[in-house]
N, C-alpha and C positions, 0 to 999 in steps of 0.2 A: 612526631609532629602532630599538633591537634588538627581537627577537621577544618576549622575556619582558616587556619594558615595554609593548609594544603590546597583548599579551594581558591584562596587568594593567589597563591603561586600559580595555580592552573590558569587563572584568568590572565595573568601576566604573560605566561608562556604561549598561550593560545591567541593572544591579541592579533598577531598577523593573520591567523586563520580566520578569525572573526571578521577582519576587514575584507578578506576575500569573499566570505559568505555574503557580506553586505553588498558587495559589488554585483554578485549574482542575483540577490534579491531585487536590486534596482533594475537590472536587465529584464528579469521576468515580470516585474511590476509594470514596466513600460510595455511589454508585450500584451499584458491584460488590458492596460489602459488604451492601447492602440486598437485592440479588437472592439472595445466598448465604443470608442470614438467612430470607428468604421461603421458600426451598426446604429449610430446615432441614438444611443441608449438614453431614454427619458423616463420620467415618472410614470408615464402611461404604460410602460412595459411591466410595471409591478402589479398591475391588476391581473385577476385570474378568471378563467372560464370554469364553470361548474359542469356537473354531469359527465358527458363523454370527453369534454375538454377539446372539442373540435375548434380549430381556429384560434388557439391561445397564442396571442401575439408575443407575449413575454417568453413563453416556452420556446417558440420558434426562433426568436431573436437570441436567446441564450444558447440554443443548439448551434446556431451559426457562429456565435462568438467563441464558444468552447472549441468548436472544430478549428477555428482560426488559431487559437492559442495552442492547441495540440498538434498543429501542422497536419491536420487531417482533412479529408474531403467532406466528411459529415460527422455529426455527433448527436447523441440522444442523452440528455441529462434528465433523469426521472426520479421523482420521489417514490414511485412505485417499486423501484429496485431496493430491496430491503437490506442489501449488504454487497460488499465486493464479490463474495462468493456467488450471490444471485446474479450479478451483472456478468460475471465470467460464465456462469452456467447458461444464461440466455444466449451469450455469444457462441458457446460451443454447440448447443443444440440448434442454433440458427444456421450454422455453416456445415455441420457434420451430418452425414446420412449413413444408413446401414451399409456395412461393408467398407466404410472409410477407416483410415487409421489416424490416430492422434499420437504424435511422438513428443514426449517430454524431453527437452534437450539439455536441461540443467539439473538432472537428478529428480528425486521424488518431489512432487508438488506439495503445497501446503496441506495440512491435515484435513481442513474442511472440504477439500476437493476429492478426497479419497472415496467418499460415498457417491459423489457426483459421477466419478469415473467408473466406479464399480469395484474398487480395490477392497472395499469392505462390503459385505452383503446385507448390512442391517437396514438399508433403505431401499425403497422401490423406485423404479423409474430412472435408473442410472444409464449412462451411455452404453455400458456393457449389455444391459437388457435390450437395448435397441440395435444390437448387432454391430456396435462400433468398437473397433480393435484399439488396444492401448499398448504402447511400447515406451520404454524408458531408457534413456542413455545415462548410465550411472556416472557419478562424479569420479574423478581420479582419486588416488590415494592422498593427494594433497588438497582434496575438497575443492577442486576447480572443474570447470567445464572440460570435458574430454574432447578437445579440439580435433585431435587425430581421428577419434571415433566418429565425430560429427561429420567429418569430410566424406564419409561413405554411408551414413546412417539413413539417409532419406531415400525412399523408394517411389515408384510410380503410384503407389496406393496411399502415400502419406498425404492426407488432405490438410492436416493442421500440424505445424510445428509449434508446440506450446513452450513459451519462454516466460519463466517466472522471474521477474526483475529483482524482487526482494529475496533475502536468504530464507525466509520462513523459519521453521523450527529446526534449523540446521546450523552448522558451523562454517558453511561456505561463505565466501564474499558475495555480497549482492552484485548484480550486474550493472556495469556502467553503460552509458549510451554507446560508447565505442564497442563494448562487448556485444551489445545487441546488434549493432551494425554488422559486426563480423559474423554473427550467427545467421543473420538474414542473408548475407552474401553467400555463405557456405550452403545454406538451404536452397536458395534460388539457383545456384549453379547446378544442383542435382535435379531439382524439379521446380521449374518456374511457376507451376500452378499450385504449389503448396502454399497455404495461407500461414503467414508468420503472425501468430497471435501472442500478445504480451499481457500478462497479468501485471498491471502497472501500479498496483497498490503500494503505497508508501514511497513511491519514487517521483511523483509529480512535483515539478518546480525545484528539484534538487540540483539539476543541471540546467544548462541554457537551451537544451533541446528536449523534445519528447520523442518516443520511439517512431511515430509515423514519419518524422523528418529524416530518419535513416533507413526507411524502407519497410517498417512493420506495417502489415495490412490491417490489423485490428488490435485495439487495446480496450481494457475495461478496468474500472476501479470503483472505489467507494467515496461518497461525499462526506462521511464522518471521519475520513482520513484527510490527506493533504488538501485536495481542491475545495473542501468546504470551509476552509479558513477558520475552523473551530466554532462556527456559529450556525452552520446548516444543520437542521434537526434530523434529517434522514435522507437516504437516496444513494444513487450510484450513477455511473455514466458508461457509455460505450462509444468509441470513436474510431474512425479509420476510413476505409474505402466505402463509398456511399452504398453500394449494393450489399456489402457485408453488414453494415450497421442496420440497414433496413431488414435484412434477414434475421438479425438478432432481435430487433423490435417486434417482428412477427411472432417470436417465441414469448416475448414479454406480454404482448397484448393478444393478437390473433392474426392469422393470415387475412389480408385485405384491410386490416386496420393499421398494423405496423406502427410507425412513428407518428401517425396522425391523431392518436388517442392518448388520453391520460390527463385528467384534471390536475392542476398544480396546487390546489388547496391554499391559495393566498400565500404561497411560499416563494414567489418569484423574487421579491426584494431580497430576501435572505440568500437565495441562490446566487444572485448577482453580487451582493455585498460580500458573501463568503468567498467567492472566486476572486474578488478584488483584494481581499485581505490575505489570500492564500500564500503568495510568495513571501510576505513578511513573516507569517506564522511558521512556514517551513524553515525560514532562516533561523528563527528563534529555536526551533526544535533541533536543528543541526548543531547550533552552538551547544545545546544541552547534551547532545551525544558526545561531542568532543570533550566536554567537561567531565562527564561520567567516565568516559574511557580513560582520560588522563589520571583521574583520582584512583581508579581501581588498578590501573596499570602500575602506578607508583606503589600501591599496596601489595603488588605481586600476583594479582589475579590475571589469568588469561582473558584478554578482551578482543573483540572483533566488531568493528575495525579497530586498529591501533590508534592512539590519540591524535597523531598528526597526519593520518591517511585521509585523502579526499573522500568525501561521503558520496554514496550512491543511493542511499535512502535514509529515512529518519530513524532507523532502528540501531540500537547499541546492544550487543550481546556481551554478557559477562559470565564466565564459567565459575560458579561459586563452589562446586564440589560437594555440597551437602544439602539435604532437604531442609535442615534447620536454618541455614543461611538464606536459602531461597524464600522460605516463609518469612524470615525476619526482614528481608529486603522489601517484600511486598507489603508487609504490615506497617513498616515505617513509612513507606511512600504513601500508603493510605492515610496514615495519621497526619501527614503533611499535605493533604489534598484540601481544596476549598469546599468540597461537598462530601458528606459522609465520612468525615475524619474520625468519627467515633466508631466506625465499623471495623470488624476484624476479618480480613480475608481468610477463607479456609479453602483447602483443596476440594474440588468437586468435578463431577463429570459434566462436560459441556456438550451441547448438541453439535455434532459434526467432528468432534475431536476423539482420538483413540485413547489417549491417556488422560488421567485426571489433571486438571489445571488449577493453578492458583493465579488469580487476577486481582490487580489493584489499580485504583484510579478513581478518585472522587471527582468525576467530570460533570460538567453542566449538561452535556449531551450524553445520554446513557450509552456506554460502550464506545465512546469516541476515543480513538487513538491518535487524533491530532492534538488533543489535550494530553497532559502528562499522565502516563500510565505505564504499567509493567506487568508482565505475565510470564509464565513458564510451565512446561509440563513436568510432572513429578516423575522424572526418569533421569538416570545418570547421563551426563555428569552434572546435572542440576544447573542448567543454563537459564539465566533470567534475561528477558528481552525487554529493554526499556525504550520507550518511544514517545514522541510528541512533546508538547510543552508550549504554552502560549507566550512565555518569556523565560529566558534562560536563568534569570534570577530566581524564579520559582524552583527550577531544577537544583540550583545551588542550595536553597533552603532545605529541600527534600533530601539532598545528599548529606547534609549535616546530620539530619535525623537518622538516616540509614547507617552512617558511620558510628553514631552513638549506639544504635541497636547492636551493631557488630561488636563493638567494644564490650558490651555486656555479655555477649556469648563467649568471647575470648577470655574474659575475666573469670 
């Protein structure tokens, strides 16, 4: 079967799933619209303050709207947060103190958090250096949360239960909102004072609720992922209980300044507009994951999630089995990107990552994973992680190029 026919068949098979995604997009778009209406959003909110950023009306309005959308008491949406890892780090340092314990409940966290925690000693200023203890609940042999182990894992000293919503560079399923609710309930039964903190990266607007709606105390993420709608140029967010958000903001700025500071550099319009576009862009990315999963599943590759499995984030993992195919996948995707199609991705060491990585994605926003991109560590079994996409038709075009590159290898 040629690639065009395979992709055409995929579109027909997946049509009912695409309809379900569109219904979720509409629901979440209505939530965003309602929050903007409640805040009486107007063009005057697009103006910015300079310097300290005190009294920035647009920033304050966006914080309230974002909190409403995330089912949270408060939120801080800031261009000063350079990445999702930075937002998560501010949250952790904001709420943890020497002698506290952080418990990762869904296996090993994402690579970029290893140096933050102190699992690798190559960076200074880790949680470990500040006397904060770290413990990890390993996944089961089936790569799932160890629910039985979690039922007795929390102690009186466990200040933070760390919940990574997305699979990261692992083969486990990403967590659903129902999974997160179950984790929160198990944790709170053992210690009501433990903060349930969710790394929400890649999960925003995938379902009809966000983690604070099911009891999560604090969440954080990146604006060049889902909630930026593919047009926000930089930034991140923290949302949840008001006191915890403020504590995190005191790490971003300084004690006594907290959420009151931070100029928005005339980015308010993009921040509002990106948030408005986000549900639709997430929907297109989700369609792309189903398409990629279907095609590679038909070709006999292990995929996670499976083609018709409901999505929990915008990441599709494919186990390619060789470095040659991993590189071919990324190079073909780069060649079918709107920006930098002439570039050739090569493996390299990246800040915060343990293994060499190959990354592809000619995106309008540098490093944006809400636009179509792919990456993977150069280690067995050579899994590529494909995510994002402004429209699923672009994913289909890139897929044709990837399959052509694979046929050349196999020939």
